mmCIF file as gemmi writes it, N, C-alpha and C atoms, coordinates in Angstrom:
data_model
loop_
_atom_site.group_PDB
_atom_site.id
_atom_site.type_symbol
_atom_site.label_atom_id
_atom_site.label_alt_id
_atom_site.label_comp_id
_atom_site.label_asym_id
_atom_site.label_entity_id
_atom_site.label_seq_id
_atom_site.pdbx_PDB_ins_code
_atom_site.Cartn_x
_atom_site.Cartn_y
_atom_site.Cartn_z
_atom_site.occupancy
_atom_site.B_iso_or_equiv
_atom_site.pdbx_formal_charge
_atom_site.auth_seq_id
_atom_site.auth_asym_id
_atom_site.pdbx_PDB_model_num
ATOM 1 N N . MET Axp A 1 ? 89.6 103.342 68.071 1 0 ? 1 A 1
ATOM 2 C CA . MET Axp A 1 ? 89.273 104.061 69.281 1 0 ? 1 A 1
ATOM 3 C C . MET Axp A 1 ? 87.805 103.825 69.624 1 0 ? 1 A 1
ATOM 4 N N . ILE Axp A 2 ? 87.554 103.608 70.874 1 0 ? 2 A 1
ATOM 5 C CA . ILE Axp A 2 ? 86.186 103.435 71.357 1 0 ? 2 A 1
ATOM 6 C C . ILE Axp A 2 ? 85.648 104.796 71.77 1 0 ? 2 A 1
ATOM 7 N N . ARG Axp A 3 ? 84.495 105.136 71.27 1 0 ? 3 A 1
ATOM 8 C CA . ARG Axp A 3 ? 83.842 106.385 71.653 1 0 ? 3 A 1
ATOM 9 C C . ARG Axp A 3 ? 82.55 106.025 72.381 1 0 ? 3 A 1
ATOM 10 N N . PRO Axp A 4 ? 82.486 106.334 73.665 1 0 ? 4 A 1
ATOM 11 C CA . PRO Axp A 4 ? 81.285 105.988 74.435 1 0 ? 4 A 1
ATOM 12 C C . PRO Axp A 4 ? 80.048 106.683 73.892 1 0 ? 4 A 1
ATOM 13 N N . THR Axp A 5 ? 78.941 105.99 73.967 1 0 ? 5 A 1
ATOM 14 C CA . THR Axp A 5 ? 77.671 106.57 73.555 1 0 ? 5 A 1
ATOM 15 C C . THR Axp A 5 ? 76.84 106.999 74.754 1 0 ? 5 A 1
ATOM 16 N N . GLU Axp A 6 ? 77.246 106.571 75.941 1 0 ? 6 A 1
ATOM 17 C CA . GLU Axp A 6 ? 76.571 107.001 77.159 1 0 ? 6 A 1
ATOM 18 C C . GLU Axp A 6 ? 77.575 107.041 78.31 1 0 ? 6 A 1
ATOM 19 N N . MET Axp A 7 ? 77.325 107.919 79.243 1 0 ? 7 A 1
ATOM 20 C CA . MET Axp A 7 ? 78.179 108.013 80.418 1 0 ? 7 A 1
ATOM 21 C C . MET Axp A 7 ? 77.663 107.017 81.453 1 0 ? 7 A 1
ATOM 22 N N . LEU Axp A 8 ? 78.584 106.274 82.049 1 0 ? 8 A 1
ATOM 23 C CA . LEU Axp A 8 ? 78.212 105.2 82.955 1 0 ? 8 A 1
ATOM 24 C C . LEU Axp A 8 ? 78.518 105.475 84.422 1 0 ? 8 A 1
ATOM 25 N N . SER Axp A 9 ? 79.424 106.376 84.699 1 0 ? 9 A 1
ATOM 26 C CA . SER Axp A 9 ? 79.877 106.581 86.072 1 0 ? 9 A 1
ATOM 27 C C . SER Axp A 9 ? 78.791 107.136 86.996 1 0 ? 9 A 1
ATOM 28 N N . ALA Axp A 10 ? 77.851 107.9 86.483 1 0 ? 10 A 1
ATOM 29 C CA . ALA Axp A 10 ? 76.785 108.446 87.336 1 0 ? 10 A 1
ATOM 30 C C . ALA Axp A 10 ? 75.971 107.307 87.953 1 0 ? 10 A 1
ATOM 31 N N . ARG Axp A 11 ? 75.711 106.271 87.184 1 0 ? 11 A 1
ATOM 32 C CA . ARG Axp A 11 ? 74.969 105.119 87.69 1 0 ? 11 A 1
ATOM 33 C C . ARG Axp A 11 ? 75.777 104.399 88.768 1 0 ? 11 A 1
ATOM 34 N N . THR Axp A 12 ? 77.078 104.259 88.534 1 0 ? 12 A 1
ATOM 35 C CA . THR Axp A 12 ? 77.945 103.609 89.517 1 0 ? 12 A 1
ATOM 36 C C . THR Axp A 12 ? 77.963 104.406 90.817 1 0 ? 12 A 1
ATOM 37 N N . LEU Axp A 13 ? 78.097 105.722 90.716 1 0 ? 13 A 1
ATOM 38 C CA . LEU Axp A 13 ? 78.132 106.552 91.922 1 0 ? 13 A 1
ATOM 39 C C . LEU Axp A 13 ? 76.784 106.624 92.63 1 0 ? 13 A 1
ATOM 40 N N . ALA Axp A 14 ? 75.689 106.431 91.898 1 0 ? 14 A 1
ATOM 41 C CA . ALA Axp A 14 ? 74.359 106.45 92.512 1 0 ? 14 A 1
ATOM 42 C C . ALA Axp A 14 ? 74.07 105.182 93.309 1 0 ? 14 A 1
ATOM 43 N N . ASP Axp A 15 ? 74.815 104.125 93.04 1 0 ? 15 A 1
ATOM 44 C CA . ASP Axp A 15 ? 74.627 102.866 93.756 1 0 ? 15 A 1
ATOM 45 C C . ASP Axp A 15 ? 74.903 103.085 95.246 1 0 ? 15 A 1
ATOM 46 N N . PRO Axp A 16 ? 74.038 102.592 96.132 1 0 ? 16 A 1
ATOM 47 C CA . PRO Axp A 16 ? 74.262 102.772 97.573 1 0 ? 16 A 1
ATOM 48 C C . PRO Axp A 16 ? 75.632 102.266 98.049 1 0 ? 16 A 1
ATOM 49 N N . ARG Axp A 17 ? 76.199 101.294 97.363 1 0 ? 17 A 1
ATOM 50 C CA . ARG Axp A 17 ? 77.521 100.781 97.752 1 0 ? 17 A 1
ATOM 51 C C . ARG Axp A 17 ? 78.633 101.804 97.499 1 0 ? 17 A 1
ATOM 52 N N . SER Axp A 18 ? 78.334 102.866 96.761 1 0 ? 18 A 1
ATOM 53 C CA . SER Axp A 18 ? 79.326 103.894 96.446 1 0 ? 18 A 1
ATOM 54 C C . SER Axp A 18 ? 79.247 105.093 97.381 1 0 ? 18 A 1
ATOM 55 N N . ARG Axp A 19 ? 78.505 104.973 98.457 1 0 ? 19 A 1
ATOM 56 C CA . ARG Axp A 19 ? 78.316 106.098 99.381 1 0 ? 19 A 1
ATOM 57 C C . ARG Axp A 19 ? 79.657 106.667 99.861 1 0 ? 19 A 1
ATOM 58 N N . GLN Axp A 20 ? 80.578 105.796 100.266 1 0 ? 20 A 1
ATOM 59 C CA . GLN Axp A 20 ? 81.874 106.262 100.76 1 0 ? 20 A 1
ATOM 60 C C . GLN Axp A 20 ? 82.673 106.946 99.651 1 0 ? 20 A 1
ATOM 61 N N . ALA Axp A 21 ? 82.635 106.396 98.443 1 0 ? 21 A 1
ATOM 62 C CA . ALA Axp A 21 ? 83.35 107.004 97.318 1 0 ? 21 A 1
ATOM 63 C C . ALA Axp A 21 ? 82.796 108.403 97.034 1 0 ? 21 A 1
ATOM 64 N N . ARG Axp A 22 ? 81.478 108.57 97.072 1 0 ? 22 A 1
ATOM 65 C CA . ARG Axp A 22 ? 80.877 109.893 96.848 1 0 ? 22 A 1
ATOM 66 C C . ARG Axp A 22 ? 81.337 110.879 97.918 1 0 ? 22 A 1
ATOM 67 N N . ALA Axp A 23 ? 81.365 110.425 99.156 1 0 ? 23 A 1
ATOM 68 C CA . ALA Axp A 23 ? 81.797 111.296 100.258 1 0 ? 23 A 1
ATOM 69 C C . ALA Axp A 23 ? 83.26 111.705 100.09 1 0 ? 23 A 1
ATOM 70 N N . GLU Axp A 24 ? 84.099 110.767 99.699 1 0 ? 24 A 1
ATOM 71 C CA . GLU Axp A 24 ? 85.518 111.068 99.508 1 0 ? 24 A 1
ATOM 72 C C . GLU Axp A 24 ? 85.738 112.02 98.336 1 0 ? 24 A 1
ATOM 73 N N . LEU Axp A 25 ? 85.006 111.835 97.251 1 0 ? 25 A 1
ATOM 74 C CA . LEU Axp A 25 ? 85.139 112.73 96.094 1 0 ? 25 A 1
ATOM 75 C C . LEU Axp A 25 ? 84.879 114.176 96.485 1 0 ? 25 A 1
ATOM 76 N N . ALA Axp A 26 ? 83.93 114.384 97.364 1 0 ? 26 A 1
ATOM 77 C CA . ALA Axp A 26 ? 83.581 115.74 97.782 1 0 ? 26 A 1
ATOM 78 C C . ALA Axp A 26 ? 84.72 116.427 98.524 1 0 ? 26 A 1
ATOM 79 N N . THR Axp A 27 ? 85.657 115.661 99.064 1 0 ? 27 A 1
ATOM 80 C CA . THR Axp A 27 ? 86.766 116.247 99.83 1 0 ? 27 A 1
ATOM 81 C C . THR Axp A 27 ? 87.978 116.569 98.96 1 0 ? 27 A 1
ATOM 82 N N . PHE Axp A 28 ? 88.013 116.097 97.729 1 0 ? 28 A 1
ATOM 83 C CA . PHE Axp A 28 ? 89.17 116.287 96.857 1 0 ? 28 A 1
ATOM 84 C C . PHE Axp A 28 ? 89.192 117.684 96.26 1 0 ? 28 A 1
ATOM 85 N N . ALA Axp A 29 ? 90.391 118.158 95.965 1 0 ? 29 A 1
ATOM 86 C CA . ALA Axp A 29 ? 90.545 119.391 95.196 1 0 ? 29 A 1
ATOM 87 C C . ALA Axp A 29 ? 89.946 119.169 93.811 1 0 ? 29 A 1
ATOM 88 N N . SER Axp A 30 ? 89.583 120.235 93.148 1 0 ? 30 A 1
ATOM 89 C CA . SER Axp A 30 ? 88.893 120.159 91.859 1 0 ? 30 A 1
ATOM 90 C C . SER Axp A 30 ? 89.612 119.272 90.836 1 0 ? 30 A 1
ATOM 91 N N . ASP Axp A 31 ? 90.911 119.493 90.636 1 0 ? 31 A 1
ATOM 92 C CA . ASP Axp A 31 ? 91.652 118.707 89.639 1 0 ? 31 A 1
ATOM 93 C C . ASP Axp A 31 ? 91.667 117.219 90.001 1 0 ? 31 A 1
ATOM 94 N N . GLU Axp A 32 ? 91.885 116.91 91.267 1 0 ? 32 A 1
ATOM 95 C CA . GLU Axp A 32 ? 91.924 115.507 91.685 1 0 ? 32 A 1
ATOM 96 C C . GLU Axp A 32 ? 90.549 114.859 91.547 1 0 ? 32 A 1
ATOM 97 N N . ARG Axp A 33 ? 89.486 115.598 91.843 1 0 ? 33 A 1
ATOM 98 C CA . ARG Axp A 33 ? 88.129 115.074 91.68 1 0 ? 33 A 1
ATOM 99 C C . ARG Axp A 33 ? 87.869 114.768 90.206 1 0 ? 33 A 1
ATOM 100 N N . MET Axp A 34 ? 88.321 115.665 89.319 1 0 ? 34 A 1
ATOM 101 C CA . MET Axp A 34 ? 88.156 115.419 87.88 1 0 ? 34 A 1
ATOM 102 C C . MET Axp A 34 ? 88.88 114.144 87.459 1 0 ? 34 A 1
ATOM 103 N N . VAL Axp A 35 ? 90.112 113.977 87.913 1 0 ? 35 A 1
ATOM 104 C CA . VAL Axp A 35 ? 90.899 112.794 87.559 1 0 ? 35 A 1
ATOM 105 C C . VAL Axp A 35 ? 90.191 111.529 88.05 1 0 ? 35 A 1
ATOM 106 N N . GLN Axp A 36 ? 89.713 111.544 89.276 1 0 ? 36 A 1
ATOM 107 C CA . GLN Axp A 36 ? 89.065 110.357 89.833 1 0 ? 36 A 1
ATOM 108 C C . GLN Axp A 36 ? 87.761 110.032 89.102 1 0 ? 36 A 1
ATOM 109 N N . LEU Axp A 37 ? 86.991 111.051 88.749 1 0 ? 37 A 1
ATOM 110 C CA . LEU Axp A 37 ? 85.758 110.805 87.984 1 0 ? 37 A 1
ATOM 111 C C . LEU Axp A 37 ? 86.067 110.22 86.607 1 0 ? 37 A 1
ATOM 112 N N . CYS Axp A 38 ? 87.101 110.735 85.953 1 0 ? 38 A 1
ATOM 113 C CA . CYS Axp A 38 ? 87.488 110.199 84.64 1 0 ? 38 A 1
ATOM 114 C C . CYS Axp A 38 ? 88.009 108.768 84.766 1 0 ? 38 A 1
ATOM 115 N N . ASN Axp A 39 ? 88.743 108.477 85.836 1 0 ? 39 A 1
ATOM 116 C CA . ASN Axp A 39 ? 89.209 107.104 86.064 1 0 ? 39 A 1
ATOM 117 C C . ASN Axp A 39 ? 88.034 106.155 86.231 1 0 ? 39 A 1
ATOM 118 N N . LEU Axp A 40 ? 87.052 106.566 87.023 1 0 ? 40 A 1
ATOM 119 C CA . LEU Axp A 40 ? 85.864 105.74 87.236 1 0 ? 40 A 1
ATOM 120 C C . LEU Axp A 40 ? 85.12 105.51 85.927 1 0 ? 40 A 1
ATOM 121 N N . GLU Axp A 41 ? 84.974 106.568 85.15 1 0 ? 41 A 1
ATOM 122 C CA . GLU Axp A 41 ? 84.293 106.433 83.854 1 0 ? 41 A 1
ATOM 123 C C . GLU Axp A 41 ? 85.066 105.493 82.947 1 0 ? 41 A 1
ATOM 124 N N . ALA Axp A 42 ? 86.38 105.603 82.93 1 0 ? 42 A 1
ATOM 125 C CA . ALA Axp A 42 ? 87.204 104.711 82.105 1 0 ? 42 A 1
ATOM 126 C C . ALA Axp A 42 ? 86.988 103.254 82.511 1 0 ? 42 A 1
ATOM 127 N N . MET Axp A 43 ? 86.976 102.98 83.814 1 0 ? 43 A 1
ATOM 128 C CA . MET Axp A 43 ? 86.764 101.59 84.264 1 0 ? 43 A 1
ATOM 129 C C . MET Axp A 43 ? 85.39 101.08 83.839 1 0 ? 43 A 1
ATOM 130 N N . ASP Axp A 44 ? 84.363 101.913 83.989 1 0 ? 44 A 1
ATOM 131 C CA . ASP Axp A 44 ? 83.019 101.505 83.578 1 0 ? 44 A 1
ATOM 132 C C . ASP Axp A 44 ? 82.946 101.262 82.077 1 0 ? 44 A 1
ATOM 133 N N . GLN Axp A 45 ? 83.589 102.116 81.287 1 0 ? 45 A 1
ATOM 134 C CA . GLN Axp A 45 ? 83.573 101.944 79.832 1 0 ? 45 A 1
ATOM 135 C C . GLN Axp A 45 ? 84.322 100.679 79.42 1 0 ? 45 A 1
ATOM 136 N N . ILE Axp A 46 ? 85.436 100.388 80.08 1 0 ? 46 A 1
ATOM 137 C CA . ILE Axp A 46 ? 86.19 99.159 79.779 1 0 ? 46 A 1
ATOM 138 C C . ILE Axp A 46 ? 85.326 97.937 80.066 1 0 ? 46 A 1
ATOM 139 N N . ARG Axp A 47 ? 84.654 97.93 81.212 1 0 ? 47 A 1
ATOM 140 C CA . ARG Axp A 47 ? 83.772 96.798 81.56 1 0 ? 47 A 1
ATOM 141 C C . ARG Axp A 47 ? 82.68 96.597 80.507 1 0 ? 47 A 1
ATOM 142 N N . LYS Axp A 48 ? 82.106 97.702 80.047 1 0 ? 48 A 1
ATOM 143 C CA . LYS Axp A 48 ? 81.034 97.6 79.044 1 0 ? 48 A 1
ATOM 144 C C . LYS Axp A 48 ? 81.586 97.121 77.708 1 0 ? 48 A 1
ATOM 145 N N . TRP Axp A 49 ? 82.774 97.583 77.352 1 0 ? 49 A 1
ATOM 146 C CA . TRP Axp A 49 ? 83.379 97.247 76.068 1 0 ? 49 A 1
ATOM 147 C C . TRP Axp A 49 ? 83.761 95.778 75.994 1 0 ? 49 A 1
ATOM 148 N N . ARG Axp A 50 ? 84.4 95.263 77.068 1 0 ? 50 A 1
ATOM 149 C CA . ARG Axp A 50 ? 84.867 93.873 77.067 1 0 ? 50 A 1
ATOM 150 C C . ARG Axp A 50 ? 84.588 93.239 78.414 1 0 ? 50 A 1
ATOM 151 N N . ALA Axp A 51 ? 83.64 92.334 78.425 1 0 ? 51 A 1
ATOM 152 C CA . ALA Axp A 51 ? 83.239 91.677 79.676 1 0 ? 51 A 1
ATOM 153 C C . ALA Axp A 51 ? 84.366 90.867 80.302 1 0 ? 51 A 1
ATOM 154 N N . ASP Axp A 52 ? 85.347 90.436 79.495 1 0 ? 52 A 1
ATOM 155 C CA . ASP Axp A 52 ? 86.446 89.657 80.062 1 0 ? 52 A 1
ATOM 156 C C . ASP Axp A 52 ? 87.433 90.524 80.841 1 0 ? 52 A 1
ATOM 157 N N . PHE Axp A 53 ? 87.367 91.84 80.676 1 0 ? 53 A 1
ATOM 158 C CA . PHE Axp A 53 ? 88.168 92.745 81.502 1 0 ? 53 A 1
ATOM 159 C C . PHE Axp A 53 ? 87.371 93.102 82.755 1 0 ? 53 A 1
ATOM 160 N N . GLN Axp A 54 ? 88.015 93.071 83.881 1 0 ? 54 A 1
ATOM 161 C CA . GLN Axp A 54 ? 87.42 93.493 85.144 1 0 ? 54 A 1
ATOM 162 C C . GLN Axp A 54 ? 88.375 94.501 85.793 1 0 ? 54 A 1
ATOM 163 N N . PRO Axp A 55 ? 88.409 95.727 85.273 1 0 ? 55 A 1
ATOM 164 C CA . PRO Axp A 55 ? 89.38 96.7 85.778 1 0 ? 55 A 1
ATOM 165 C C . PRO Axp A 55 ? 89.185 96.983 87.263 1 0 ? 55 A 1
ATOM 166 N N . GLU Axp A 56 ? 90.29 96.9 87.982 1 0 ? 56 A 1
ATOM 167 C CA . GLU Axp A 56 ? 90.298 97.162 89.416 1 0 ? 56 A 1
ATOM 168 C C . GLU Axp A 56 ? 90.858 98.543 89.696 1 0 ? 56 A 1
ATOM 169 N N . ARG Axp A 57 ? 91.702 99.007 88.814 1 0 ? 57 A 1
ATOM 170 C CA . ARG Axp A 57 ? 92.416 100.26 89.048 1 0 ? 57 A 1
ATOM 171 C C . ARG Axp A 57 ? 92.824 100.882 87.728 1 0 ? 57 A 1
ATOM 172 N N . VAL Axp A 58 ? 92.759 102.204 87.665 1 0 ? 58 A 1
ATOM 173 C CA . VAL Axp A 58 ? 93.243 102.97 86.519 1 0 ? 58 A 1
ATOM 174 C C . VAL Axp A 58 ? 94.265 103.97 87.041 1 0 ? 58 A 1
ATOM 175 N N . VAL Axp A 59 ? 95.418 104.017 86.389 1 0 ? 59 A 1
ATOM 176 C CA . VAL Axp A 59 ? 96.47 104.97 86.746 1 0 ? 59 A 1
ATOM 177 C C . VAL Axp A 59 ? 96.671 105.874 85.53 1 0 ? 59 A 1
ATOM 178 N N . PRO Axp A 60 ? 96.178 107.119 85.587 1 0 ? 60 A 1
ATOM 179 C CA . PRO Axp A 60 ? 96.218 107.985 84.408 1 0 ? 60 A 1
ATOM 180 C C . PRO Axp A 60 ? 97.612 108.479 84.05 1 0 ? 60 A 1
ATOM 181 N N . TYR Axp A 61 ? 98.567 108.315 84.942 1 0 ? 61 A 1
ATOM 182 C CA . TYR Axp A 61 ? 99.937 108.776 84.712 1 0 ? 61 A 1
ATOM 183 C C . TYR Axp A 61 ? 100.896 107.592 84.665 1 0 ? 61 A 1
ATOM 184 N N . GLY Axp A 62 ? 100.426 106.44 84.186 1 0 ? 62 A 1
ATOM 185 C CA . GLY Axp A 62 ? 101.242 105.229 84.159 1 0 ? 62 A 1
ATOM 186 C C . GLY Axp A 62 ? 102.579 105.4 83.462 1 0 ? 62 A 1
ATOM 187 N N . THR Axp A 63 ? 102.579 105.945 82.262 1 0 ? 63 A 1
ATOM 188 C CA . THR Axp A 63 ? 103.833 106.135 81.529 1 0 ? 63 A 1
ATOM 189 C C . THR Axp A 63 ? 104.083 107.595 81.158 1 0 ? 63 A 1
ATOM 190 N N . SER Axp A 64 ? 103.096 108.458 81.351 1 0 ? 64 A 1
ATOM 191 C CA . SER Axp A 64 ? 103.277 109.899 81.152 1 0 ? 64 A 1
ATOM 192 C C . SER Axp A 64 ? 102.181 110.629 81.923 1 0 ? 64 A 1
ATOM 193 N N . GLU Axp A 65 ? 102.476 111.857 82.304 1 0 ? 65 A 1
ATOM 194 C CA . GLU Axp A 65 ? 101.523 112.647 83.083 1 0 ? 65 A 1
ATOM 195 C C . GLU Axp A 65 ? 100.281 112.985 82.266 1 0 ? 65 A 1
ATOM 196 N N . GLU Axp A 66 ? 99.144 112.977 82.94 1 0 ? 66 A 1
ATOM 197 C CA . GLU Axp A 66 ? 97.917 113.437 82.304 1 0 ? 66 A 1
ATOM 198 C C . GLU Axp A 66 ? 97.966 114.96 82.196 1 0 ? 66 A 1
ATOM 199 N N . LYS Axp A 67 ? 97.211 115.504 81.24 1 0 ? 67 A 1
ATOM 200 C CA . LYS Axp A 67 ? 97.173 116.95 81.046 1 0 ? 67 A 1
ATOM 201 C C . LYS Axp A 67 ? 95.759 117.438 81.338 1 0 ? 67 A 1
ATOM 202 N N . ILE Axp A 68 ? 95.667 118.391 82.238 1 0 ? 68 A 1
ATOM 203 C CA . ILE Axp A 68 ? 94.379 118.965 82.605 1 0 ? 68 A 1
ATOM 204 C C . ILE Axp A 68 ? 94.312 120.376 82.059 1 0 ? 68 A 1
ATOM 205 N N . SER Axp A 69 ? 93.261 120.648 81.302 1 0 ? 69 A 1
ATOM 206 C CA . SER Axp A 69 ? 93.058 121.976 80.737 1 0 ? 69 A 1
ATOM 207 C C . SER Axp A 69 ? 91.581 122.332 80.896 1 0 ? 69 A 1
ATOM 208 N N . GLY Axp A 70 ? 91.301 123.24 81.801 1 0 ? 70 A 1
ATOM 209 C CA . GLY Axp A 70 ? 89.904 123.601 82.062 1 0 ? 70 A 1
ATOM 210 C C . GLY Axp A 70 ? 89.148 122.416 82.62 1 0 ? 70 A 1
ATOM 211 N N . THR Axp A 71 ? 88.166 121.949 81.862 1 0 ? 71 A 1
ATOM 212 C CA . THR Axp A 71 ? 87.364 120.797 82.293 1 0 ? 71 A 1
ATOM 213 C C . THR Axp A 71 ? 87.686 119.542 81.481 1 0 ? 71 A 1
ATOM 214 N N . SER Axp A 72 ? 88.84 119.526 80.84 1 0 ? 72 A 1
ATOM 215 C CA . SER Axp A 72 ? 89.234 118.399 79.999 1 0 ? 72 A 1
ATOM 216 C C . SER Axp A 72 ? 90.513 117.743 80.528 1 0 ? 72 A 1
ATOM 217 N N . ILE Axp A 73 ? 90.538 116.436 80.471 1 0 ? 73 A 1
ATOM 218 C CA . ILE Axp A 73 ? 91.733 115.675 80.838 1 0 ? 73 A 1
ATOM 219 C C . ILE Axp A 73 ? 92.126 114.818 79.645 1 0 ? 73 A 1
ATOM 220 N N . THR Axp A 74 ? 93.392 114.912 79.258 1 0 ? 74 A 1
ATOM 221 C CA . THR Axp A 74 ? 93.954 114.05 78.23 1 0 ? 74 A 1
ATOM 222 C C . THR Axp A 74 ? 95.019 113.197 78.897 1 0 ? 74 A 1
ATOM 223 N N . ALA Axp A 75 ? 94.841 111.895 78.802 1 0 ? 75 A 1
ATOM 224 C CA . ALA Axp A 75 ? 95.772 110.96 79.439 1 0 ? 75 A 1
ATOM 225 C C . ALA Axp A 75 ? 96.224 109.953 78.385 1 0 ? 75 A 1
ATOM 226 N N . ASN Axp A 76 ? 97.464 110.08 77.946 1 0 ? 76 A 1
ATOM 227 C CA . ASN Axp A 76 ? 97.985 109.194 76.907 1 0 ? 76 A 1
ATOM 228 C C . ASN Axp A 76 ? 98.814 108.046 77.45 1 0 ? 76 A 1
ATOM 229 N N . GLY Axp A 77 ? 99.17 108.105 78.714 1 0 ? 77 A 1
ATOM 230 C CA . GLY Axp A 77 ? 100.018 107.071 79.305 1 0 ? 77 A 1
ATOM 231 C C . GLY Axp A 77 ? 99.311 106.296 80.4 1 0 ? 77 A 1
ATOM 232 N N . VAL Axp A 78 ? 98.043 105.977 80.175 1 0 ? 78 A 1
ATOM 233 C CA . VAL Axp A 78 ? 97.23 105.318 81.186 1 0 ? 78 A 1
ATOM 234 C C . VAL Axp A 78 ? 97.577 103.836 81.278 1 0 ? 78 A 1
ATOM 235 N N . ALA Axp A 79 ? 97.518 103.322 82.49 1 0 ? 79 A 1
ATOM 236 C CA . ALA Axp A 79 ? 97.631 101.88 82.719 1 0 ? 79 A 1
ATOM 237 C C . ALA Axp A 79 ? 96.408 101.464 83.525 1 0 ? 79 A 1
ATOM 238 N N . PHE Axp A 80 ? 95.845 100.297 83.192 1 0 ? 80 A 1
ATOM 239 C CA . PHE Axp A 80 ? 94.779 99.78 84.039 1 0 ? 80 A 1
ATOM 240 C C . PHE Axp A 80 ? 95.048 98.317 84.346 1 0 ? 80 A 1
ATOM 241 N N . ARG Axp A 81 ? 94.588 97.913 85.523 1 0 ? 81 A 1
ATOM 242 C CA . ARG Axp A 81 ? 94.819 96.555 85.995 1 0 ? 81 A 1
ATOM 243 C C . ARG Axp A 81 ? 93.518 95.776 85.949 1 0 ? 81 A 1
ATOM 244 N N . SER Axp A 82 ? 93.6 94.579 85.398 1 0 ? 82 A 1
ATOM 245 C CA . SER Axp A 82 ? 92.465 93.663 85.33 1 0 ? 82 A 1
ATOM 246 C C . SER Axp A 82 ? 92.981 92.247 85.549 1 0 ? 82 A 1
ATOM 247 N N . ARG Axp A 83 ? 92.45 91.613 86.577 1 0 ? 83 A 1
ATOM 248 C CA . ARG Axp A 83 ? 92.818 90.221 86.879 1 0 ? 83 A 1
ATOM 249 C C . ARG Axp A 83 ? 94.329 90.026 86.961 1 0 ? 83 A 1
ATOM 250 N N . ARG Axp A 84 ? 94.993 90.893 87.707 1 0 ? 84 A 1
ATOM 251 C CA . ARG Axp A 84 ? 96.434 90.84 87.991 1 0 ? 84 A 1
ATOM 252 C C . ARG Axp A 84 ? 97.323 91.166 86.793 1 0 ? 84 A 1
ATOM 253 N N . ASN Axp A 85 ? 96.749 91.623 85.702 1 0 ? 85 A 1
ATOM 254 C CA . ASN Axp A 85 ? 97.525 92.037 84.531 1 0 ? 85 A 1
ATOM 255 C C . ASN Axp A 85 ? 97.32 93.52 84.298 1 0 ? 85 A 1
ATOM 256 N N . TRP Axp A 86 ? 98.392 94.163 83.785 1 0 ? 86 A 1
ATOM 257 C CA . TRP Axp A 86 ? 98.324 95.584 83.466 1 0 ? 86 A 1
ATOM 258 C C . TRP Axp A 86 ? 98.214 95.776 81.958 1 0 ? 86 A 1
ATOM 259 N N . TYR Axp A 87 ? 97.422 96.778 81.541 1 0 ? 87 A 1
ATOM 260 C CA . TYR Axp A 87 ? 97.192 97.079 80.133 1 0 ? 87 A 1
ATOM 261 C C . TYR Axp A 87 ? 97.358 98.576 79.896 1 0 ? 87 A 1
ATOM 262 N N . ALA Axp A 88 ? 97.736 98.924 78.69 1 0 ? 88 A 1
ATOM 263 C CA . ALA Axp A 88 ? 97.882 100.329 78.31 1 0 ? 88 A 1
ATOM 264 C C . ALA Axp A 88 ? 96.559 100.866 77.767 1 0 ? 88 A 1
ATOM 265 N N . LEU Axp A 89 ? 96.372 102.139 77.943 1 0 ? 89 A 1
ATOM 266 C CA . LEU Axp A 89 ? 95.135 102.802 77.528 1 0 ? 89 A 1
ATOM 267 C C . LEU Axp A 89 ? 95.419 104.288 77.384 1 0 ? 89 A 1
ATOM 268 N N . LYS Axp A 90 ? 94.65 104.966 76.607 1 0 ? 90 A 1
ATOM 269 C CA . LYS Axp A 90 ? 94.673 106.431 76.598 1 0 ? 90 A 1
ATOM 270 C C . LYS Axp A 90 ? 93.249 106.914 76.478 1 0 ? 90 A 1
ATOM 271 N N . PHE Axp A 91 ? 92.995 108.073 77.061 1 0 ? 91 A 1
ATOM 272 C CA . PHE Axp A 91 ? 91.654 108.619 76.98 1 0 ? 91 A 1
ATOM 273 C C . PHE Axp A 91 ? 91.671 110.137 77.064 1 0 ? 91 A 1
ATOM 274 N N . THR Axp A 92 ? 90.588 110.707 76.568 1 0 ? 92 A 1
ATOM 275 C CA . THR Axp A 92 ? 90.28 112.111 76.758 1 0 ? 92 A 1
ATOM 276 C C . THR Axp A 92 ? 88.939 112.146 77.453 1 0 ? 92 A 1
ATOM 277 N N . CYS Axp A 93 ? 88.845 112.942 78.482 1 0 ? 93 A 1
ATOM 278 C CA . CYS Axp A 93 ? 87.635 113.006 79.285 1 0 ? 93 A 1
ATOM 279 C C . CYS Axp A 93 ? 87.242 114.468 79.444 1 0 ? 93 A 1
ATOM 280 N N . GLU Axp A 94 ? 86.029 114.789 79.102 1 0 ? 94 A 1
ATOM 281 C CA . GLU Axp A 94 ? 85.517 116.151 79.216 1 0 ? 94 A 1
ATOM 282 C C . GLU Axp A 94 ? 84.419 116.159 80.264 1 0 ? 94 A 1
ATOM 283 N N . LEU Axp A 95 ? 84.573 117.028 81.251 1 0 ? 95 A 1
ATOM 284 C CA . LEU Axp A 95 ? 83.598 117.122 82.338 1 0 ? 95 A 1
ATOM 285 C C . LEU Axp A 95 ? 82.805 118.404 82.224 1 0 ? 95 A 1
ATOM 286 N N . ALA Axp A 96 ? 81.568 118.346 82.674 1 0 ? 96 A 1
ATOM 287 C CA . ALA Axp A 96 ? 80.71 119.531 82.671 1 0 ? 96 A 1
ATOM 288 C C . ALA Axp A 96 ? 80.596 120.078 84.086 1 0 ? 96 A 1
């Protein structure tokens, strides 16, 4: 299991090219905003872990529903797409 040592999504969202994504996140319901932030973090962590992966999309409910409890998301049936191929993944994401 890969355990991140730093959070990467804040840097991605701070990029001026992410202006529209930041605006859209603000319109989402709390649970959906949490899911989208965790998806973004997962993609950033995958990119950092393996440069040969270029994740385009993360689906947290690929093979089973994600579980949201308070500020935590557990997703055991995640699928992510990189270069036209799909891969399995699972993650736990805790938001503050």
